[in-house]
N, C-alpha and C positions, 0 to 999 in steps of 0.2 A: 706099507709101502709109501714114496712120496707125496700123492697126492692125496691122501689122507691125513699128513700136515696142516695142508691147507683147505682142507673140507671141511663146512661147520654142519654139526649134524642137526637136525631140526625135531625139539623135542613134540614127541606128538600132545595136541591138543586137548585139555583136560575135560571130558565131555565131562557139567554136573550131573549126579547121582539123581534117581525121583525124590531121595531123602536130602538131599543139600536141599535143592527146590523147594519141601516142606518146611525149612528150617524158616523163612519167612514169609510168612501169610497173604496172601492175596487181601488188598484193602488193609495192609498193614502203616506205608505211609503211601507218599504224595507226589510228586514232582510238581512243578509250581508251575505253569505259563508263562510266568510271567518274570522270572529270574531264574528261573529252571534247577531252580536249591531244589532237595529233596527235604522234607517234612516228615514227623508222624500226626496219620493223621487222630490220633487221640491229643495232640498237642495241639493241632490245628480247630479241633472243636470246642478246644476251650477258650482260642482265639476269635471264636463265632466262627472260623474257616475264614479268616483273616492272614495272608503271611505277612508272619513276622518278620519276615528279612524286607520287601519289599510293598507289603500293603496290599497286593492283589488280593481281592475279592473272588473272592471262590463260591461256585452255586449253593445256595441253601435250599434243602426238601422245603416241602409246606412245611414240615412239623416241625423247623430247625428256627424256622424263621419266625414262627408265632414264639415259639419259645421264647426268642431275645428280642419280642418283640410287645407282649402284649401280658399285661401283671399276673401274677402266678396263681394259679386258680379260677380265673375270672371268664376262660372262652368256654363257649354253646357252642358246637356244632349244629348248621341248620343244613337241611334239604342233602342227607350224604348221602340216602337211601336213593339217587336220579343217578340214571346210565346209559350212556350212548345208546342207540340205536344203529342198524346198518341201510339206512333208507336207501341207497343205490346199490346194494346186495355188493359194494368194493370187494375185490377180492384181497382176504389175508385180513379183513378189518376187524373181524369180531377176534382172529386169533391175535392178531398185536394187542390189541385192547385188555384181554383176557392177560397176557403176559406182563404188560404195564400194573394193569390193578394187583397182579401178585408181588410185582420187582416192589411197588411202590407203597403199596396197602392203603390204596385212597382208590375209591372209583372213577373218578375224572381227573381233569387237572388245575381244579382248581378247591379250595377251601373255605367254605365260609362259615361265618355264625357272629355270632356276639360276642363280648366281653371287652375288658377294658384300661386304655391305656391311661398311667401317672391317675388312678382312677379316675377319669371320664370316659363314659357309657359309648360303645362306638360299635358298629356293624363294620366285621373285616372282611377282608378278601383274600385268598394269598394263592396265586397260580406256583406250578409247578413243572418244571419242565422236565421231569427226570421221567412226565407223563405225556408219552406220542408230542413232545417237546415243547409242552406248554398248548398248544395249538387249538384253537378254538374254533368249537364245535357247538350245536342245538345247548348241549347240555352244561357247556361252560357261558352260553350266552343267557340261558334260564336262570341257573343260578346267580351272574348278578345281576340281573333281571330280580328279582327278586329279595336278593342284598338290597338294594337303590326302594324296593319299596318298603322294607322291611324299615331302613332307614327311613323313609316319609312318613310310615306309621308309627313310627316310635320316638321320634323327631332325634333323631343321631346323628354323628356326623361318619362318615361312608368314606373307609380306607380301604383300596386295591393295592396291592403288590403286583406288577405285569413281570412274567417272566417268559415268553413266547416267540417262537416261529411263525407266527401269525396263523391263517385261516387252516384248518382243517379239510387238506384236500380228497381225505374219503367220502366228506359229504358232503361236494359239490357246492353247490349256489346258496346251501340249507347253511352254510358256514359259514356264506358272506353276508347273509339276511342279518346274523348277529351282530354288525357293527353297526345299522342302522337300529335297532332292538334294543343296543345298550347302551348307544346315544340318546335314545330315544327317551330314557328312561334315566339317565342322569341329568335330560332337560328338564323331568319332571321333580326331580331333587332339587335344580337349583330355581326351580321357580316357588318352591317352598322356603327359600332361604335356607336351604343345609349346605353345612359343607362336605364337600368330596378333596378329600386330600390320593393323589395319584403316584404311586411310588414306582420308579421306573430302575431294576434290574437286569444284570445281564444274562439273555438279549430279550432286548423287546422290538420286535422284528414285525413289519407286515400288517394286515388287517387288524391286528389288535393294538400298535404303536398310532394307525390312521384311524383308529375308533376311542372305545373310549380311555384306554393308557393315556391320551392327549388331553383331555376333558377335565382336570382339576384343577378348581380351585386353587390351588397349590400342589404344584410338577415338582417335585423332588426326582432324584437318584441319583444308585451308588456311584462312586469314583472308577471309572473303567467302560460300567454300564456301556454297550453295543446298545444304538437304539436308533431305528431307522423306517423305512419304508420296503424298497429295492433293494438289492447286494448291490455292497462298491463294484462289479466288475461290470452289473449290467446300466449304472448308471450312468458310468464313464465312456463305455460304447456307445451311449444314447445322447450324451451333451458332447463328446468327442474333445474331451480334454481330462487330465491328470488333477483327480483331486487331493487334498490335503491329507499327508498320515492320518492323521486324527482323526477324519472325517467318518462321522455319523458316531462318536465318541460322546458320552455324555458331557465332560467337558467343552467340546465343540459346539455343543445344544447349547449350555451355558453361554456361551462368548456370545453366542447370537440370536439372542434372546427367545429360547425355546423353554428352558425351563426356573426355575424359581431359585433353585439350590443346588447343587452337590453334594452330600453330605456322608461322610466316614460312617458305615455300620454300627462302631460303638456307640457315635452322636445322634443316630437314626433316631431310639427310642426317645430321648430326651429332648427330640428337637422336635419332634411328632407332639410331644405333651406338651412343648410349647405353646406351638398353632394350634392347640385342643385350645387351653385354658385362655387363650387371646380371642378366641370364637367363642368361647362361651361367656365371656363378662361378657362382650360387643356387646349377644342375645341379653343378656339382664339387664344393660343399660336402656 
């Protein structure tokens, strides 16, 4: 018929079969939040999880952070047995914490221990945002306090890598008390004349940014890291002003005197090593 000459037949959409879906395993590739390009996870890991196209710094687990920071074979973990209780009887807190322990193979949101960096003995703590978004509860605060005490007792510098959404709401006021607890522990370190290096990674927010993360003798950060206390929208509603596009980034804080340096991940270990070496020479003199 005449109308058939002008009609365009639609091809049925081809729905991928389950077999086709399985041909691309989950976790094989990752889309960069910075440039939106796709990269193989294997290649990203070879580059310390830094995008080779735009330099975006992907998050690292605690294990990955230790691998690219401390000297090989020198790390000895401390206080791994500490596990959070449920002081408020918060709904599903125990179940979600158990899932995070299974997912991350960690008992808490921070790993602490002794290690060496460029041959210098240190005490180090690394937060993992994969565990309850790196939130700080009683165990995180206690592990930081114990790490600071170990640094004092053994006369070692202390390094803490922050990666956190802030205080752990499921522990209520107990989580807020960790801000004072960690700050007091670092005060003792300062009084003993020992070095504390704070490294802020994406994200460092809330009660963590307002306590130990901002108290370093040297404060470093990775490029593009989100660092701040309250959220951008809340601040804009409070001050009734439009904030700069780069507000609460590591670069913004650097420009306004709140950081000592923004350091690319590939240069971070050598930068820390230089700071440790200079401090060690100063103690000898």
